[in-house]
C-alpha positions in Angstrom: 10.5 19.0 28.5 7.7 16.6 26.1 9.2 17.6 22.6 6.6 16.1 19.8 7.5 16.9 16.5 5.1 18.3 13.7 5.0 17.4 10.0 2.8 17.7 7.0 2.3 14.1 5.1 0.4 13.4 1.7 -1.6 10.4 1.8 -1.4 9.3 -2.2 -4.8 8.1 -3.4 -4.3 7.3 -7.1 -3.7 4.5 -9.3 -0.2 2.9 -10.6 0.4 2.2 -14.8 -1.3 -0.9 -14.7 1.3 -3.6 -15.1 3.8 -1.0 -16.4 6.6 -0.7 -14.0 8.5 1.8 -15.9 5.5 4.1 -16.0 4.9 3.5 -12.8 7.5 4.6 -11.2 7.9 7.7 -13.5 4.2 8.5 -11.8 5.8 7.7 -8.2 8.9 10.1 -8.7 6.4 12.8 -10.2 4.2 12.5 -7.2 6.9 12.7 -4.3 8.3 15.8 -6.2 4.8 17.4 -6.0 4.1 16.5 -2.3 7.6 17.2 -1.2 7.0 20.7 -2.7 3.7 21.1 -0.8 5.9 20.7 2.1 5.2 16.9 3.0 8.0 15.3 4.8 6.2 11.4 4.6 4.6 10.3 1.6 2.4 7.1 2.0 1.5 5.4 -1.2 -1.0 2.5 -1.6 -0.5 -1.0 -1.6 0.9 -2.7 -4.1 1.2 0.7 -6.5 4.1 -0.4 -8.2 2.4 -1.8 -10.4 -0.5 -3.4 -10.0 -3.5 -5.3 -8.3 -4.3 -8.8 -9.6 -8.3 -7.6 -10.1 -8.4 -10.6 -12.4 -8.4 -13.1 -9.1 -12.2 -11.5 -8.4 -13.6 -11.1 -12.0 -12.4 -14.6 -13.5 -11.3 -18.2 -12.4 -8.0 -19.0 -12.0 -7.0 -20.5 -15.2 -8.4 -17.0 -17.0 -6.3 -15.4 -14.4 -2.9 -17.8 -15.2 -1.8 -15.2 -18.2 -2.3 -12.3 -15.7 -0.1 -13.4 -12.9 2.6 -14.0 -15.5 1.9 -10.2 -16.3 2.3 -9.5 -12.8 5.3 -11.8 -12.1 7.0 -10.0 -15.3 6.4 -6.7 -13.7 7.7 -7.4 -10.0 10.6 -5.7 -8.8 13.3 -7.2 -6.5 14.8 -5.4 -3.3 17.6 -4.2 -3.9 17.2 -3.2 -7.1 17.1 -0.5 -10.2 13.6 0.3 -9.3 13.5 1.1 -6.1 17.0 2.6 -6.4 15.4 5.3 -8.3 12.5 6.3 -5.4 15.0 6.0 -2.8 17.2 8.6 -4.7 13.9 11.0 -5.1 13.2 10.4 -1.6 17.0 11.6 -1.2 16.8 14.4 -3.4 13.6 16.0 -2.0 14.4 14.7 1.1 11.2 13.1 2.1 10.0 9.9 3.9 8.3 7.5 1.5 5.9 4.3 2.2 5.3 2.1 -0.8 3.4 -1.2 -1.9 5.0 -3.4 -4.6 5.0 -6.4 -5.7 8.3 -7.9 -4.5 9.6 -10.9 -6.8 11.5 -13.5 -4.7 15.3 -12.9 -6.1 15.5 -17.0 -6.0 12.3 -17.5 -7.6 10.6 -15.1 -11.0 6.8 -16.8 -9.6 7.1 -16.3 -5.8 6.1 -12.4 -5.2 4.7 -10.6 -1.8 2.4 -7.9 -0.9 5.6 -5.6 0.4 5.6 -2.3 2.0 8.4 -0.3 2.3 9.7 2.6 4.1 12.6 4.5 3.4 14.2 7.3 4.7 14.6 10.8 4.0 18.3 9.9 3.5 17.1 7.3 0.5 18.3 4.4 3.5 15.6 1.6 3.1 14.5 1.5 6.5 12.1 -1.0 6.9 10.3 -4.0 4.9 7.2 -5.7 5.2 5.3 -8.4 3.4 1.7 -8.9 4.0 1.3 -11.5 6.1 -1.8 -13.5 4.7 -3.2 -12.7 2.1 -7.0 -12.2 1.7 -8.7 -14.8 -0.3 -8.4 -14.5 -3.9 -5.1 -12.9 -3.4 -3.8 -16.4 -2.5 -3.7 -17.3 -5.8 -1.1 -14.1 -6.1 1.0 -13.8 -3.0 3.2 -15.8 -1.2 2.4 -15.3 3.1 4.8 -13.2 4.6 5.9 -13.3 8.1 6.8 -11.4 11.1 10.1 -9.9 10.3 8.9 -7.1 9.2 6.3 -6.1 11.7 9.1 -3.4 13.1 8.5 0.1 14.3 10.9 2.1 12.8 12.2 5.4 14.7 12.6 8.3 12.8 13.2 12.0 13.4 9.4 12.6 12.6 8.3 9.7 15.2 8.0 6.2 15.4 6.5 4.7 12.2 4.8 1.1 11.7 2.8 -0.4 9.1 0.5 -2.7 7.6 -1.4 -3.4 4.6 -5.4 -3.8 3.7 -6.8 -6.6 5.8 -3.7 -6.8 8.0 -5.5 -3.8 10.3 -8.0 -5.8 11.1 -5.6 -8.9 12.4 -5.2 -8.1 16.8 -2.3 -9.0 17.4 -0.2 -7.5 14.4 -1.3 -4.4 15.5 -0.4 -5.4 18.8 2.9 -6.1 18.1 3.1 -2.5 16.6 1.8 -0.8 19.5 3.6 -2.6 22.0 7.0 -1.2 20.8 5.9 2.3 20.8 4.3 3.4 17.3 3.0 6.6 17.3 2.1 7.2 13.6 0.5 4.2 11.7 1.1 3.5 7.5 -2.0 1.7 6.6 -1.9 0.7 2.6 -4.8 -0.2 0.7 -6.5 -1.1 -2.7 -9.7 0.0 -3.8 -12.1 -2.6 -4.0 -15.2 -2.8 -5.8 -15.5 -6.5 -6.2 -16.4 -7.0 -2.6 -20.2 -8.3 -2.1 -22.8 -5.6 -2.9 -23.4 -5.1 0.9 -19.9 -3.9 1.2 -19.2 -0.8 1.7 -15.2 -0.7 1.6 -14.6 3.2 2.3 -16.8 3.0 5.5 -14.3 -0.2 6.6 -11.2 1.3 5.8 -12.8 4.3 8.2 -13.3 1.8 11.1 -10.5 0.3 11.0 -8.3 3.2 11.3 -10.5 5.2 13.7 -10.2 1.8 15.8 -6.5 1.8 15.9 -6.2 5.2 15.6 -8.5 5.4 19.1 -7.3 2.3 20.9 -3.7 2.9 20.1 -3.8 6.8 20.8 -1.8 7.1 17.2 -2.2 8.8 14.2 -3.4 6.6 11.2 -2.5 7.7 7.9 -4.3 5.5 5.0 -3.3 5.6 1.4 -6.0 3.6 -1.3 -5.4 3.6 -4.4 -8.1 4.3 -6.8 -9.2 2.5 -10.6 -8.3 3.8 -13.3 -10.2 3.9 -16.6 -7.6 1.5 -18.1 -7.5 -0.8 -15.4 -11.5 -0.9 -16.0 -10.9 -1.1 -20.4 -8.4 -4.2 -19.8 -10.3 -6.2 -17.5 -13.1 -5.8 -19.5 -12.1 -6.9 -22.6 -11.0 -10.3 -21.1 -13.6 -10.4 -18.4 -17.1 -9.4 -20.2 -19.2 -7.4 -17.2 -16.0 -6.9 -15.3 -16.4 -2.6 -16.0 -19.5 -2.7 -14.2 -18.2 -4.2 -11.1 -15.1 -2.1 -11.0 -17.3 1.0 -11.4 -19.2 0.6 -7.9 -18.8 3.3 -5.6 -17.9 3.5 -2.0 -14.3 1.4 -2.8 -11.8 3.5 -1.2 -10.5 5.9 1.4 -7.4 8.0 2.3 -6.8 10.3 4.6 -5.8 11.1 8.1 -7.1 10.5 11.1 -5.7 11.2 14.7 -6.1 9.8 18.3 -8.8 11.9 19.6 -11.1 10.4 17.2 -14.7 9.4 18.5 -16.4 5.8 17.8 
């Protein structure tokens, strides 16, 4: 008889403590505990939640963004490293799976950073590391391209899990690779992107991508999208006049769980 596991998932929609890695890790651990107390067995965090998305690359010139890139390099984390060890310990204490987006610094370079998704098991062990294959548009000023090594489906006691970051969820071959491996639970991490063109509804775009993958692959998609805190707005506005109004635009984020029975 076919036995399909049932479990509760928490899709985190929150903002990091901008460029403050220790404080963001504290926040991550608090949210894991809160989700676990609510019965979640899988907690999914947004893209590069530790601990910043490079909004400066969208609102300023590359020269203006250079000091901010340095800050991002300084706040990036290594894997393995003490920051992710804290998250793994919390996952183990709570007995939950945790997926989280990070700025991963290459061990052999202080300025090579990857947009990375990690999957941590309920026992605290690292199950998977996926580096975003192709940084999107202005993101190329920040992240090095990843590779296919992380396009893996991880077989867990809550089901086969695959994961992609943001724009990769429109990459047909990347999605097919996961589906061909038997993915049943798809994790899609995003950032709030109000700096997109005025006629681009980011929230609606995320929904369409998630619904398409769920419907085509007959999988459950868990979408976790960050938000933009007032602190982020204030820091960007202070250096890039006018950025604040842009960053406050609505319809720039969506988080949720979409099932395979969705009708498009």
